[in-house]
N, C-alpha and C positions, 0 to 999 in steps of 0.2 A: 130440532137437532137432526132429524132424519133428512131434512132437505139439504143440509150442509154436506152430509156424506154423499148424497145423491149428485151434487154439483161438483164435488172434488175431482172425480176422474175427468170431467169435461175441462176444468181449468188446467189440469196437468197436461192434457193433450194439446190445448191451445198454446201453453207456454213452451212445450217441446217443439211445436211447429214453428213458433217465432224464432227459437234458437237455431233450428235447422235452416231457416231462411237466411238469417244473418250470417251463419258460417258459410253457406253456399255463395252469398254475395261477396263475401270477403275473398274467398278462393278465386272466384271469377275475376275480381278486380286485380288480384295479384298476378294472375295469369296474363291478363291483358297488359298490365304494366311491364311485366318481364318481357313480353313479346315486343313491345314498343322499345324497350331498352336494348334488346338484341338488334333491332333495325338500326338504332343510332350507333351502336358499337360497330356494326358492319360498315356503316358509312364512314366513320372516322378511320377505321383500318384501311379502307380503300383509298382515302385521301393521303394517308401517310405512305402507302405503298407507291402511289404516283409521284409524290415528292421525292422519295428515296431513289426511284429510277431516274428522275430528272437530274438530281444532284450527282448521281454516279456518272451519267452521260456527260455532264458539264465538266467533271473533274478528270475525265479520261485524257491522258497525254497523247499527242500524236506520236506515231512510231518513229518518225525521222524528224528530229528537231531542226534540221537544216532547211527543210521544205516549208516549215511553218513561217508565216509572215509575222514580223515583230508587232507587238501590241502598241508600243510607243517608241518613236525615234527621238533621240536626244542628240543635239549638236554639241560642239565644243563650248566650254564655259569660258567665254572671253567677255570682259566688260566693254560696254560701248562708251565711247567718249562723246559727251554731249557738249555742244558749243553754245554758250549763252543761256543754257537752262540752269535754273536755280533749284537744287534739290536740298531739302532740309536734312540736317544730320539725324541719325537714328536716335531714339530716346536712350538715356543712360541705362546701364544694366541695373537690375534690382540689387539693392544693397549698397550701391555707390551713390554718393551725394554729389551734386554739381557744386563746383567751387563758387559759382556766382549765386548771389542771393536772389530769391524769387521776388518779383515786383510786388509791392504791397497792394492789397485789394483796394480798389477805388472806394472812396467814401460814398455811401448812398446819398442820392439827391433827396433833399427834403420834399415831402409830398405837399404840393400846393393845392389847396382846396378852394373852390369858388366861395366867395363871400355868401353868408346866409341871406336868404331873401328878407326884405324889410318886413317888420311885423305888420299884420293887418290892422287897419284903423279900427278903433273900438266901434261897436254897433251904435247907431244913433240912439240918443236918449229921448224917450217920449216926454213931451211937455203937455201942459194943460191945453195950449193952443192947438197942438197936433191932435190931441184927443177929441177936440171939438170938430175936427175934419172927418172923423170916423162916422160912417153912416151905415144903416141897416142894409144888408145885401153885399157889403164889401167882402172880398175874398181874403182868406188868411194870409196869403203871400203879400198882398198889398198892405195889409195891416202891419205885418212884420217889417216892411220897408220903412214905416214911420218910426219904429223903435221897438226894441225887445222888451217884453214884459218882465217885471221883477219876480213874478211867480206865475205858475200855470197849474191849473187843476183840470184833469180830464176824467170823464165818466161816461158810462153808457146809460141812455135813457130810452127804453123801448126800442132798441136797435139803432138809435141815433147817437152819434158822437157829440157830446156836449163839452165844450172847453170854456174855462173862465180864466181870462188874462187879467192880472192885477198890475197896475202901474203906480210908481212912486217917483217923486222928484226929491232927491236926497233922502230925507227920513220921513217926509210927509206923503201920504197916499193921495193920488190925484184922481183915480177912477178905476173902473172895471169894465171889461168888454166880454160879452158872452157870445160864443160862436156855436152854431149848430151845424154839424156836417161840413165844417170848414168855411161857413159863411156867417158874418156878423148878424146876430139876431137882436141884441140890445146893447146900449151904451149907457153907462152910469158915470157921470162926472161928479166928483165930490168937491 
């Protein structure tokens, strides 16, 4: 209990010092801000004074109007007669309708589209005879040229891509081809 009373004056002194520091910083910041604001205000006032002097000088009338040169010279308003030129008439005044009917808008031309491309031929069908031509080491691209499989199974086997293509002729299965990393590794003819 005695220790708390001993520390209390120290804590009050520290808290008071903190408050004094914050108040001093606030006062200094506002003084700096007002000084900067004063500079901006003086600059704007100087600009407006210069503009006022320039406009007063420009608005000043010469003492003797007869000596001043005219700003614009205008000649007599006489229409020119043009020979052979065709000038369209001015548009009708707003609110007045022309007696002639406006030409109907032309009908839009139907859009002509090119004919669609012919459908692609169906992929070749693998037959039992074609399947006998498949050999180990044949690449996937060459195998697919002979015919598309009816089903494909793909899996990973110790970092190697293993594919099994199954082939059928109508409803009867004719065989399977196993590929490893895109190359035929075995052929099974049923």
